[in-house]
N, C-alpha and C positions, 0 to 999 in steps of 0.2 A: 464478589460479583459472579465468579465462575467457580463455585466451591467443589463441584463434582468432576468437571472435565473442562479441558480447554476447548475453545471454539464452539461453544454451544451456538447453534445456528440462529435462534431467535434473539438471544442476548447479544450476540455479536452485531447483528443488524441494528438492534436498539441502541447499542453503544455507538455504532457507526453513525447513525442518524443524529444522535446527540452531539458527537464531535463535529459532524458536518455543519449542523445548524449553528453551533457555537462559533465556528470559524468561517461562516459563510461569507461575510463581508470582506475580510482580508483575502480569502481564496479567490473571490470574484475579481478584486482589484489586481491581484497577481496574475490572473489569467488574462485580463485585459492588457496589462503591461507586457506580458509575454507575447501576445498577438501583435502588439504594436512594435515590438523590438526583435521579433524572431528572424528578421531578415539581416540583422547586423552580425557579420562574421565574428567569431571568437566569443563575443558577448552572448550570443544565442546558445552556446554550449552551456555556459554557467547558468543561464536563466532556465534552460530546459532541465538541467539537473536539480536546480532549486525548486522548480514547480512540481516535478514528478517524483522526486526523492526527498529533497530537503523538507518540504512542507509536510509530507507524510510522516517523516521521522519526528519532527517537532510536535505534530499533533498527537502522535503515539505517547509522548511523554507529558501531554497536557500543557506544553509551553505556549506562550503567546506568539502568534504568527504575525510578523510585521507585514504591512501593506506593500513593502518593497523587499520582501524576503528573497525573491529570486535574484536580486542584484548583489547579494552578499558575495564578496570576492572569494570566500572559502570554497564555493562550489566549483569555481574555475580551476582550483588547485588540483582537483581530481580528474581533470579532463582525460589524461592518458589512460588512467585506470578504468574510467567510465567506458571509454570506447573499447578497450581490451575486453572488459567483462561483457559488455553488450554484444560485441562481436562473437565471443565464445558462446554466449547464449543463443544467438541467431543460428550459428552453425550446428550446435547441438540439437536445438529444436527442429531445425530443418531436416537433420538426419533422422530424427524420430518420426517425422511425417513421411519420410521415404518408406519406412516400414509399416505405414498405416497411420490413420488419423489419431488413434488412441495413444500410441507412444509419444507422439509430438505434444499432445495435450498434457499428458502426465509430466513430461519433462518441463513444460512451460510453468506448471504449478510448482514443481519441485524447485525450480530456480527463481521463483517469483520474488523471493526476499533478497536475492543476491546484491542488487544495486543498493538496497537500503543498508545492508550489512557493510558494503564497501564504503559508503559515504558516512553512515552514522557511527559505525564501529571501527572504521579504519582498517578493515581487513583487506588483504590483497585479493586479486581476482579469483584465484583457485580456492583460497580459504572461504571467500564469500559464497562461491557456488557450492562447495562442500557443506558448509554450515547451513545454507538455505535448504539443501536436500535433506539434511538431518533434522532440521526444525520442522519441516513440512511432512516428514514421514508419518504416515498414519492419519493425516489430517487433510489430504488432498480432496477426498470426496466431500468433506464438509465445506472446504473452500469453494468447490464447484457448486454445491447446493446453495451457498450464500449468494454467489454472483448470479446464478441462474434465477433464484427467487427475486433478486433485485431487478434483473433484466425483464422478467415477465411482468412485474408490478409496474415498472415505468413504461413498458410497451402498452399495457392496458390503459394507463392514464393518458399517454400520448394519443392513443386512438380515440378515447373519449373526448379529449380536448379538441381534436381535429374536427369533431362533429359540431362544435360550437361556432357559429358564424361570427365574423368580425373579431372576436376576442381570441380566436384559436392561436394566432401567431404570438400574441402576448403571453398566453398561457403556456404554450410550448416552449417559448424562450425561458420563462420562469421555471418550467420543469427541468430544462437542461441545466440551468444554474443550480437548482436543488440537487439534481442527479450528480453533478460534478462534486458538490460538497459532500454528499453522502458517500460517493465512491471513494473519495480521499479519506473520509472518516472510517469507512469499513476497512480499507487497507491499513490504516493506522491501528485499528483495533486488532486485526489479525496479526500484524507485526508485533504489537505489544504482547499479545498473549503467547505467541509461539516462541518469542525470544526472551521472555522474562525468566529469571532464575527461580528454580524451585528450591526453597530452603527446607532442609530436613531437620526437624527439631532434635535437640540433643538433651537427654536426661542424665544428669550427673548422679551416679550411684555412690561413689566414694571418690576421694582424691586420686586414687590410682586407676579407677575404671569409669568409663562412660559408655552408655548404651544409646544407640540411635533407634528411633522408631520410624 
């Protein structure tokens, strides 16, 4: 799908839309359940991790997302590591903003995969941050362009829907649901592409020698 380069802007958005619409129903149910239970201490940590990290990682692998995915106990297992990593990200990004808006934005994109790597790959906080920085190196501008294009598109649609009397609230609500699904789908696509292993073909010349291409 991406023969020439990772993170092709158009293809990534297309794949994100496909992932989002495929999983729209379970994503919506999980969001509703999260809203209904986000006030419950301890449980809300696991559901938050499940919603914003777990669902994205499962979608990136094309796995079926359960309607009660956010309640999986495995997400509460990473509570300490989640808060530690998130805290380090906040401090680092805030420090970047002190030196101007652009450094803060760059750091936020550089570390955007850290929580996924923490939960999905079982990395420790420093490993997750370092790997995220490595994986996103050279692709931050593409990530920015993808999210900017999505934001502009949905802003235009929301403005058009707001001009329609009576149905505008229904249409805007539907748009928010679709936007949420597409957002998760795009995140899943970006995560999949940037973390997938690149296999180098090996050509065997003789029993004693191999040549890589």
